[in-house]
Every structure is written in structure tokens, then in C-alpha cells.
C-alpha distance (Angstrom), angle and dihedral (degrees) to the residues before:
residue distance angle dihedral
M1 . . .
H2 3.79 . .
V3 3.86 122.1 .
D4 3.73 114.9 -165.4
A5 3.87 113.5 -121.4
T6 3.85 92.6 -120.2
E7 3.86 90.6 54.7
K8 3.75 91.0 48.6
K9 3.88 88.2 51.3
W10 3.92 91.5 52.7
I11 3.83 89.5 45.6
Y12 3.72 91.2 56.0
I13 3.84 95.5 41.9
S14 3.81 92.6 50.4
S15 3.84 90.8 47.0
I16 3.66 94.1 49.0
M17 3.91 88.3 49.6
T18 3.62 91.9 51.0
V19 3.88 93.5 51.9
I20 3.83 89.1 47.8
M21 3.76 94.1 50.9
V22 3.88 94.3 46.2
G23 3.91 87.0 45.8
L24 3.85 91.0 52.4
L25 3.71 92.3 46.7
T26 3.87 93.7 49.4
F27 3.90 89.6 46.2
Y28 3.74 93.7 52.5
A29 3.89 94.1 42.0
I30 3.76 90.3 52.3
G31 3.93 93.2 39.6
D32 3.83 93.0 50.1
N33 3.80 93.6 38.5
I34 3.82 92.3 -119.4
R35 3.70 116.4 170.5
P36 3.81 143.0 136.3
P37 3.77 115.0 -76.1
S38 3.84 110.1 -83.6
N39 3.74 126.6 -147.4
G40 3.77 92.3 34.0
E41 3.71 114.5 -175.4
T42 3.75 110.4 -117.4
I43 3.70 130.6 -157.8
D44 3.89 138.6 175.3
S45 3.87 103.8 -104.9
T46 3.77 89.7 -164.3
R47 3.78 89.6 60.1
L48 3.69 96.8 36.1
H49 3.89 96.4 118.6
L50 3.77 88.3 52.1
S51 3.82 96.1 55.8
D52 3.88 118.6 98.6
E53 3.79 96.1 -124.8
F54 3.81 98.6 43.2
N55 3.75 97.4 38.7
E56 3.78 113.1 129.7
D57 3.84 91.5 -113.0
N58 3.78 92.9 53.2
L59 3.95 98.3 48.8
G60 3.79 116.1 109.2
V61 3.78 140.0 46.7
K62 3.73 124.4 -27.1
T63 3.84 129.7 178.5
N64 3.76 114.8 -134.1
D65 3.76 127.0 -143.0
D66 3.76 94.3 -102.2
G67 3.78 93.2 55.0
S68 3.76 96.6 -100.0
V69 3.77 124.3 121.9
S70 3.77 133.3 -122.1
V71 3.78 121.8 -159.2
T72 3.81 116.9 -168.4
M73 3.84 116.9 -166.0
V74 3.73 143.1 174.4
A75 3.83 124.1 -147.5
A76 3.81 114.8 -157.7
R77 3.68 134.4 155.5
Y78 3.11 109.2 -53.5
G79 3.83 109.8 1.6
F80 3.75 150.0 26.8
Y81 3.87 118.9 -110.5
P82 3.02 120.5 -112.9
Q83 3.83 90.9 27.5
R84 3.85 93.0 -160.1
I85 3.93 121.0 51.9
E86 3.86 126.8 -179.0
V87 3.72 118.8 -168.6
P88 3.83 131.7 167.0
A89 3.92 122.1 -106.6
N90 3.74 121.0 -111.7
T91 3.87 93.2 20.7
P92 3.91 124.6 119.6
I93 3.89 106.0 -107.3
K94 3.81 126.6 -164.9
F95 3.76 116.1 -160.5
R96 3.75 118.3 -161.4
I97 3.72 114.4 -174.9
A98 3.81 132.9 173.5
S99 3.80 130.6 -173.2
F100 3.72 121.0 -127.1
D101 3.79 98.1 -161.7
V102 3.70 124.8 -3.7
L103 3.85 142.0 0.3
H104 3.71 113.2 -57.8
G105 3.92 136.1 169.9
I106 3.71 131.1 -146.4
H107 3.79 120.0 -148.4
V108 3.80 129.9 171.7
P109 3.86 109.2 -169.0
F110 3.79 117.2 -126.2
T111 3.69 93.2 16.6
N112 3.74 134.6 84.7
L113 3.84 94.5 -113.5
S114 3.84 109.6 112.2
T115 3.77 125.8 127.6
M116 3.79 142.6 146.3
V117 3.79 119.1 -109.6
V118 3.78 107.7 -146.4
P119 3.87 121.0 -166.5
G120 3.75 111.7 -109.9
Y121 3.79 92.7 23.4
I122 3.85 134.7 85.0
S123 3.72 112.5 -131.0
E124 3.79 114.2 -145.9
V125 3.80 123.6 -164.7
N126 3.81 125.6 176.2
T127 3.85 116.8 -159.4
E128 3.77 147.2 142.0
F129 3.76 128.8 -142.2
P130 3.85 112.2 -142.5
T131 3.80 97.9 -166.5
S132 3.83 134.6 42.8
G133 3.70 122.0 -119.3
E134 3.81 143.5 102.2
Y135 3.91 119.3 -74.1
P136 3.72 128.3 -173.1
M137 3.80 113.2 -127.1
F138 3.70 114.2 -156.2
C139 3.87 142.5 169.1
N140 3.85 112.3 -99.8
E141 3.81 96.8 -174.8
Y142 3.74 118.1 75.9
C143 3.75 106.9 -112.9
G144 3.85 104.4 168.9
L145 3.87 141.3 -59.6
G146 3.74 96.2 -46.1
H147 3.93 92.1 52.3
D148 3.77 93.2 113.8
H149 3.81 90.7 60.4
M150 3.79 95.1 52.9
W151 3.74 105.5 108.7
S152 3.89 143.7 128.1
K153 3.70 134.0 -169.2
L154 3.86 124.1 -120.1
T155 3.74 117.6 -163.6
V156 3.66 118.4 -168.9
V157 3.95 113.4 -162.4
D158 3.69 132.1 -174.0
A159 3.83 109.5 -83.3
A160 3.96 90.3 -121.6
G161 3.86 91.5 44.4
G162 3.78 102.0 48.8
D163 3.86 129.1 89.0
Q164 3.87 90.0 -122.0
């Protein structure tokens, strides 16, 4: 088998470039202390509905003793449960989300709420919404044929005007 000298040269160049790029990525990941989240909270997705926290009766918005708000949700083909969420503005909010079946993502446009929801793990996001309004919440990870129908509505109300 004969390989032309020009082809060999390009094989060497592309191999060297690959090694350099992987080396740079590794160097910066170690230097900036970038790594996957540790101490991830795991959960058995097949028994999600039997757990205390993600039981159907415990889903939704709860006000904590310190004035902060906790939102517990489940992502499942093809919807978020509960589908309508109302939270107060200018209040610390902790979202805890678990997937019942496959990989999902939650994204709320024009806010900093965006995360992946991996089966077997609990995704936790802490945020605060400075302005009131209605925001769509949709799945940004393809999860099957009904993916485009997977949505929820997040309503942010003034802290004084809400039922929280």
C-alpha cells in the first residue's frame, strides 16, 4: 500500500494539531479548575413517583421559613410537571428537577435559568427573577417525537402581589 508524501504530510499536520488542541484544553481545564459537578445527588428514576420529594403531591412551589422559595419539578416525555408555576420577583428561588425517563433540558428565555436534567440525577439551580412577567419554560434537549410540545409557563409576580 502506497501513501503519497503529501497525504502523509497532512496526516502528520492534522495529528499534531489534534494533540496540541487536546493538550491546550487539558491545560486550561486543570488550570481553571474546570470539572464536572461533584457530589451530584442521585435518584432512582424508575421509582421517582414513589420518592417523598418528587411525589405528585409534593411538586410545585413552596415558601421556606427564611422567605426563599423552592420549586420541585419533574421532567417527563413530553411535559414538565407542574405545568404552571408562579413565583415572586426579587426572591431567592431554588429549582430542584428530576427526569422520569430520558435526558431533558430546561430553558427560560431572557433569564439565567437553563440546565440539563439527566435521568438518575437531581438538577438544582438557584436563581432570582428581578422583574415580573410571564415566561415560557421549554425543553432544550431533544427528547423524542413530542419534544416540541414540552413546555411549561413560569409566572413571576411582584412579591407583595403574589400568593406566596
